[in-house]
N, C-alpha and C positions, 0 to 999 in steps of 0.2 A: 504493500500500500504506500503510495507517495505521501509526502508530508502534507500537513495542513498549514495554510498561511495564517498568520496571526494579525489581529488588530491590536492597536495600542490606544487604550482609552482609560481615563480615570487613573493614570499613573501606572498601568500594568499591561502586560502582554497577555492576550488570551486567544485560544483557538475557537473556531465556530463549533457549535454543538451538533452539527449534522454533516453529512458528506458534501453538501454544497455543490458547486460547479467545478468540474475538472478543467484545468488549463494544461496546454501541451506545448512542447518544444516545436517551434515553427519550422525547424529544419528537418528533424527526423521523426516528429510525431510522438516522441516519448512523453509520458505523463510527467508533469512537474509537481503539481500540488492541487489540492482541492481548496476552494475559496468559499467561505461562508461567514456571514456576520451574525448568525443565529446565536443568541445569548448575550449580545452586546446591549448594555443598558444605555440607550441613546440619550436619555435625559441626564443620566449621570455624566456622560461625556460632555454634553453641552454645559452643564453646571460647573464641571471641573475646569473647562476652558474659561468660562466667564469669571469664576471666583478665584481660581488659583493662577492660571496663565495670564488672564487679563489684568488682574491686579498687579502682578509682578511686572508685566510689560509697561503698564501705565505709570508705574513708579519710576521707571527709567526715563532718562532724557532720550531724545531722538539719536543723539550721537552715541550714547551707550548702546542703544539697540543696533545702530549701524556697526559698531565695533564687534558686536556678537555675530552679525551677518558675515563680516570679513573673516573673523576667526573660524566660523563654521565652514566657509568656502575654502579656506586654507587647509583645514583638517580633511575635508572630503576630497580635495584635490590630491592630497598626499596618499590617499588609499584608493585612487580612482580605478586601479586595475581590478579591484573587486567588482566594480560596477560593469566594466567592460566585459568581464567573463560572463556575467549573467545576461547582459544586454544581447549577446550573441544568440541566446535562446529565443529572442523575439524575432529573429530573422534579420537583424541589423548587421550591416558591414561595419568595419572599424570607423569608416568615415561617417556612417549614419549614427553610430554610437557617440562619436565626438560631438556632433551637433546636440544630441540629447543630454549627454553627461557634462561635458566641459562647457557647452553652450549654456546649460542651466546654472552651473557654478559661476560662470562669467557674469550671469545676471545678478547673483548675490554680490559679487565684487563691485559691479556697476552701481547697484543701489546703495551699497555702503559708502561709496565715494560720493555719489550725488547727495545723499542725506548730510554727510559731514561737511560738504562744501556749500550747500544751498539752504539747509534747514537750520533753525536756531538750536542751540544746545539746551533745549528746554523740554518740558513734558507737553507743551502745546506749540502750535504754529500760528504766529501772528502774520496775517496777510498785510501787504503793503497798502498804504493809502489811508489817510485820516479824513473822515467826512465831517466838515464843520456844519453843525445842525442848528446853530443860533447866530444871531447878528453879532453878539459881543464875544463869541468864542468860548462861552462857559459850558457848552453842551456839545459833546463830540460823539461820533460813531466810528466803530472799527469792526473788522471781521476777524474772528479767531477760529482756529480749527483744533478740535480735541479728539482723542481716540474714541471711537464707538465702544460701548461697554458690553459688547456681545462677543460672538464668535464668527469667524469667517469660514463658511463651509465651501470648500473647493471641490467640485465634481469634475473629474478630468477624463480626457480621452485616452485611448489605448496607444496612440502612435508615438507619444513622447512621455514615457512613464517617469522620467526624471525632470526634464526641462518643464514639462507641463505643470508640475506642482511647485517647482522652485521659482518659476517666473511669477506665480501668484503669491507664494509665501513671502518673497522678498519685500514687496510693498506692504503686505499685511503686517509683518513683524515691524517694519520700519515705522508704520503708523501707530503701532502699539496694540495691535489686535491679534489674539491667538487664532490658530487655524485648526480646522478638522479636515483632513485630506481624505477624499474618497476617490481612489484610482479606478480606472476601468478594469474590470475583472481579468480580461485577456492577458494583460501584461503587468498585473498588480504585484507579481512576485519580484520584479525589479524595484518597484517603488518601496516594497517592504524592506528590501535589503538596505536601501539608502536611508530610509527613516530609522531603521534600527541603529545605524551608525550615528545618525543625528542625536537620537535619544541617549545612546551610550556615551557620547562625547560630553554630555552635561553642559554644553555651551549655551543652549537656550534654557530659560527658566522652566521649571516644571509646569506642565499644562499649556505651554506655548505652542506645542505641536501634538496632534493626535491623528491616528490613522484608522480608517474603517476599510477593511478588505471584505468585499462582498456587497450585499445590498445596503443602501442607505436607510432602509427601514422607514420608520415614521419620523425621521429627523425633521423633515420640513414642517410637520405638524407642530413641533415643539419649539420652533424659533419665534422670536419676537422682534419688535421694531429696532432693537439695537444690533441685530445680527445682519450678516451679509451673505448672499449666496452667489457663487460664480459657477458657470457651467461651460464646458467645452465638449462638443460632440455634434451629433446630428441635429439638424434644424427641427425635425419632428419631436425628438425627445426634449430639446430645449424649450420648445413652445409649450409642451405639456407641463414641464416643471414651472415655467414662468407664470402659467395660469393656475398654479396650485392655489386652492382657496385660502390657505393661511398666508401665502406670499402676497396675495392680492389684498386680503382683509387688513393685514398689518403693515402694508406698504413697505415690505422688506426689500431693500435694494437687491436687484438681480441683474448680474452682468452675464450676457450670453455671447459666446464666440462659436459660431457654427461653421460647418464645412461650406465652402462656396465654390461656384464655378468660375474660378479666376481665369483671366485671359492674358495672352501676350500677343501684341500686334507687331507685325513686321511693317516698317515704314514703306510708303508707296514708292519712294525713290531708291530703295536699297537694292543694289544689283547683286546677282549671284557672283561669288568670288570676292566680294568686298569684305572688309573687316566686320562690318555690321551684320552682313548675311551670316558669316561664320559664327559670330557671337549669338545670333538668334538661334541657330541650329544647336549650338552647344548648350544654351540656356534651356531650351525646350526639352532636350534629351536629359539634361541633369535633373530637371524638375519632374520628369516622368519616372526616373529610376532611383533617385535619392529616397531612402526609406521605402523602396519599392512603390513609390508614388503615394504612400500613405502620409500625406502632408495636407493640412487644411489650406496651405497656400500654394499647392502644386498647380501647374498650368493645365487646366482641363479643356480650355478652348484656345486653339492656335489659329489666329486670324491673320491671313496673308493676302496680298494683292492677287487677283485672279490669274494674272499672267506670270505669277511666281509659284503657283501651286505645284507644278510638276518638278521644278527645281528644288523646292522645299521638301517635297515628298522623297525625292531621290537622296538628298543630302541627309535627311533625318534617318532614313532607312539604313544608309551606310554607317552612320554614327551608332545607331542602336545595334547594328550587327556586331560591333566591336565590344559590346557590354555583355560580359558573361554572367549568367544567372546560376546561382547555386549556394553551397555552403560558404559563408563568409570566410571560414578558416581555410578554404581551398585556394591555391595560388591562382591569381588572375581574376577571381570573382569580384565583380563590381556592383552586383545587385543581388540582394538576398531574397528572403521569402516574405509573404504577407504574414500578419501576426498569427493567423490560424486558418484552418480549412473552412471554417464558417465564413470568414471574411473572403476567402477565395471564391466561395459560392456566391456571395453577395456581389462581388465584382463581375463575375461571369453573367449574373442575372442583369446587372446594369448595362453591360456591353450589349446583351441581347435586346434590351429596351432601346438603346441608342441606335441599333441597326434598323429600327422602324423608320428612321429619317436619315441614316448614314450607312456607308458601306465600309467594311474593314479593308484597309489597304496595306496594313503591316501587322503581323502577329495575329492575336485574337483566337488562336486555336491551341490544341494540345501538342502540336508538332514543334516542340522546342526542346533544346538540350539543357540539362541541369548538371552542373559540375560538382562532384563530391557528395552527392545526396541522392536519395530516392524520390523521384517526382511524385510517386504515388503515396508517399508518407508525409512529405513536407507540404507546405502551403505556398507553392510556387505558382506564379502567373506570369505569362510572357508580356514584354513590352508591346503595346497595342496602339495603333494609330487608325482612326476612322476618318472618313471624308464625307462632309455634308455639303452638297453642291448648292443648295438654296437655303442657307441658314436664316435669312430674313423672313422666310415664310413658314417656319416651323418652330415650335417651342421645345421640342425634345432635347436637343443638345444644350439648351439653355436652362433645363430644369432637371435633367437626369445626371447624377454624378456617379461615376465609377471610381471608388476610393482605392485606386491602385495605379499601376503604371500605364495609364490610359489617357490619351488626349484625342480630341476631335478637331480636325483641321477644317477650316471654313474660309471661303474666299470673299473678298470685297471688291467692288468696282469703283468706289470713290472713298475719299476720307470721311465723308458724311456717313457712308454705309459702315465703315469700320467703327465709327463712334457709336452708331446705333447698335451694332453687334455687341460692343463692350457693355452697353447699358442693359442689354437683354438678359444678362445674368441676374438682374434684379438685386444687386448688392453683393460685393465681393470683398474679401480680405485684402487681396493684392492684385494689381494689374501692372503690366509693363508694356513699354513701347521701345522698340529697337530702331533707332534712326539717327542719322547725322544731321538732319534738317531741323534746326532749332525752331523755325516757324511752325513746322508740322508738329513738333513736340508741344509748343505752346497751345496750339489749337486743340490737339487731341487730349492733352492732360486736363486743361481747364474745362473742356466740354464733357469729360467723363468723371471728373474728381468726385462729384456728388454721389457716385455709385460705388466708390472704392474707399477703403480705409487707408490704403498705402499705394503709391504708384512709383514705379521706377522708370526712368529714361536711361537706356543703356546705349553707349556708343564706345568707340575705341578710346576716347579721351578718359573715361572713368572706368573702363573694363578691368584694368589690372587691380584696382583697389575696391571695386564694387563687391558688395556682399551678395548680390544676386537677387533675382525675383522672389525667391521663397524664404528668405531669412528675416524673421522679425528681429528688430533691434531693441535693446532695453530702453533706449532713449527716444524711440519713435512709437507712435500709437500702433497697437495690434488689435484689430477689430474691423468692423465694417457695417454698413447699413443693410437693411432689408434681409435678404436670405442669409447674410453673414452673421446675423444675430442682433445687430443694432447696438453692440456694446463696444467698450474700449478697455484694453489692458495695456500694461507697460506705458510707453510714452513718457519716460522719466518720472518726475515727481507728480505728474497728473494722476497716476494710478494710486499713489499714496493717499491722495485726498479722497478716493473712493471709500476708504476705511475710516474716515474721520467725519465728524459733524462740523459743518460751518455754521457759526452762530454770530449774529450781529449784536454787538455790545454798545449800549448808550450810557454815557456817564459824563461827569465833569472831567476836565483835563487831569487834575491831580488824582482823582480816583481811577481814571483810565490808566494812568502811569503805574499806579500800584497794582492793578490787575494784570497788565500786559508786560510789565517789567521793561517798558520802553518809554522814553520821555515823549510827551505829546505837547503840541503847541498850547501855550497858556497854562501849563502845569506849574506847580510850585518849583522855584529854583532854589537850590541849596547852596548858600554862599558861606564859606568860612575862611579863616586866615591862611590855611594851607593851600598852596597852589595845587590844582588837580593833577598836574604832571609830577608832583612829589609823592603821590599815593600809588601803591601797588594795586594790582588788579582786585585783590580782595577788599581793599580799603575804599576804592572808588565807589560812590553811590550813584544810582540813577538820579539825575537831576543836579548833580554837582555842577556848579556854574562859576565861570570866571568872567567878569566884566573888565575889559582891558582899559588902558589909558587911550587917549585920543591922538590922532595924527593928521596933520594938514598936508594935503598933496600939493607938491610944487611942480613948476615946469621942469626943474632939474630932475625930479623923480621920473617924469615921462621920458625926457631925453636919455637919461642914463639907462633906463630899462630898455628903451628901443635899441640903444647901441649894444647892450649886452645880449639881448634876445635876437636881434636882427629884424625885429618886427617894426617896419616903418609905414604901417598902414596910414592912409591919409588923415583919418580921424584923429590921430595922435600928433601929426606934424604939420599938416597943410591948413593954415588959418583961413585961407580964401575958400578952398574947396569945402571945408567942413561947415562954413557959414550957411550953405544952402542944403545941408544934409539934415537928417532927422535929429542929429546931436545939437547943431546950432553953434557949437563951440568945441575947441579941442578938449579931448577927454583922455583920461588915463587908460592904459591897457587893463583889460579885465584881469589878466593873469598877474599884473602888478598888484592889483587890489588884494587878491588872495595871498600873494607873497608877503605883502605888507601886513596883512592880518596875521599870518603865521609869525611874523616878527613880533607882533604885539602879544600873542598868547603863548608862545613857546617859552618854557623855562630851560635855559641853556645848559644847566649843570647836569653831569651824569646822574642817572637815577633809574627809577623803575621803568620809565618809558624807554624802550629799546630801539624803536624805529617807527617811521611813518609807514603805514601798511597800505595806504591807498586813499583815493578821493572819489566820492560818488555824488550824483544828483546835483551837479553844479548848475546854478542858474544865475545869470546877471540880470538884475531887476531894473536898476536905474544907473545911468552913466555918472561917473565921478569926474568933475572938471578941476582945473587948476584953482586952488584956493578952497576946495571943499575939504571938510574934515570928516574922518571916518573913525568908528569905534567898533569893536568886535565883542560879541557874546559867544562864549564857548560852553556848551552844556553836554554832560554825559547823556547820550541817548539810549544806548544799550551796551551790554557786555556779552561777549561770546567766549566761553571757556574752551580752551584748546587742550587736546590730549598732549602730554609730553612725549616727544619722539625720542628714540634711543640716542640720537646724536646731539640732543640738546642738554646743556648743563643745567638749565633752570626751566621750570615750568612757566608758561605764559598764557596770556589770553588777549583777545582783541577788544579794545574799547572803541565804540563808535561815538563820535562827538558831533553834535548838532552845532553848526557854525552860522552865525548871522552877522553880517557886516552892515552897519547903518551909517547914514550921513548926519550932518549937523541939524537936519530937519526931522530927525528920528524916522527917516524912511529907509527901508531895506534896500541895499544896493547889490548884495550878493548873498546867496543862500546855498549851503552845501553841507555834506557830511565828510569828515575825515576819520580815518581809522588808525589807531596806534597799537603797536605790539607792546604789551606791558607785562612785566614780571608778575608771576602769580605764586602765592604760597601753596605748596602741594597739600592735597587732602591727607588728613591723618588716617 
């Protein structure tokens, strides 16, 4: 008897209490394990995630959570060979497994970096922009994001048993929300192996990650308004789950990413033998055969100019002839098996349906060779190309998906026809256009973007560094409208916000500062005898303010700054020309004003301020002329605690200062933020 897969819930591993569903090795048909969730206490799992995992994650700052993601990625990368060995059972080649395993771990690294670079080191996330809600500025509004206090239930597809849960887990954990992972049964044995390593590592807090192998049971009935559900899989299953009565009744956020009939278009002017033609053939073949075509972003519809059909068909057949099918462990094999024989039957059925409106012009039958394996035991399916001569007059190739190494080639007679064909997929995750004509690219992309979540323009200029048609990137949105599910995943920090609640806060400036830990206009200014630059990071308070001495700007200032900088713009030097300008008189350089302001507020002695770290949001409000007098206010706006790096002698943090330069009429002339790197006392 093969083993039983285990679920990890409520802090413990347990086997299903019945024989469940048997899963098999995709290459040789051997039984791997039975999968069942019978006996899992779904309510206990949800409660454990909310109370144990959620509380622990919400107590951490975003940077602390990001550091855990990085440590986890490093740990899993160090033992990646364990995952590659099991991944081969799914029918994946080494290259397929790389996308799934190391692509998934790369997503953890990316989110760790993004969070530490762009999110505050706090337990909440304050969005930019202060809304002044009253005439005198005593009533303000701001938006804050806080972690939802539920669990994120991630229901995943079989084709990427590692990447599929890692790309969802990364933004969830970054946001401070625990996850319950429900992998597709067919490949759940690989997910189980990786989750066991995550749990055993102890890097994530208890309850931050749980795993259900088998049916999700009545989990959806037990969720509430603080929970989130994501789904990747077939459109029909996703629509059924999205309309679940409890999901609807409690307005539980539901993100769906469904398989779609993605297209790739060969540009009208691309000639056979050109670099773009060869790129097109290579890309279509790659998307057909990577993961044996079991990718939600694979090219299902190959759209080509009618006078290029024969050339494309011949070139594609020649390339596919060179791709050996079989056991990924066998030499020379570049395409493995489908995940199981049930999936093989599904693909064959879909091809038969496509044949109602198209004809098979390559593959599509049992007459193909398999290297190093038994075709009758494994789940192998040949690369298959169909041709639909009148794609504008039939819905079949735009509505039937064969989730395997299958594409339907369809001709177009004009660019407008190509655009219409791209739209007939009724919503796709990814589309691509191969062309060297930038005007064609602009027309096609902007005309079809509303129907796609991501679009690639491929030509020889970007080909060497392009990640290709079918590769979702952590920093770009993965999802699409209509048939593709209408959801969004990844996209950098956009996806982190899916697991947080945005709340508008209204308060007085001083109260707003206390809540948000960021100085707001009109808030109380804290002035004492100690210069702010004489305080270390721990000692500086939000609102600490320095009002500088005054300085009158002279003609010599303008001349000297112009000579040093080389900036001899007419407004600074040409008395005649400037008289008819919007200035009306000679004015000082804007950059002289901020340089002079620095001279007024900087404390020159060595001390806790280590360096100027940058300047942001500079705006010149009023010109400063000869004889005008300026004064500067420097106020601590916010503090960003930084982790101490191994190569640093002392811990430090970034202090953001709000700077306002005003003239003798008490009018603002320059507004900006500066950042200083400041010594920090290490936590005990």
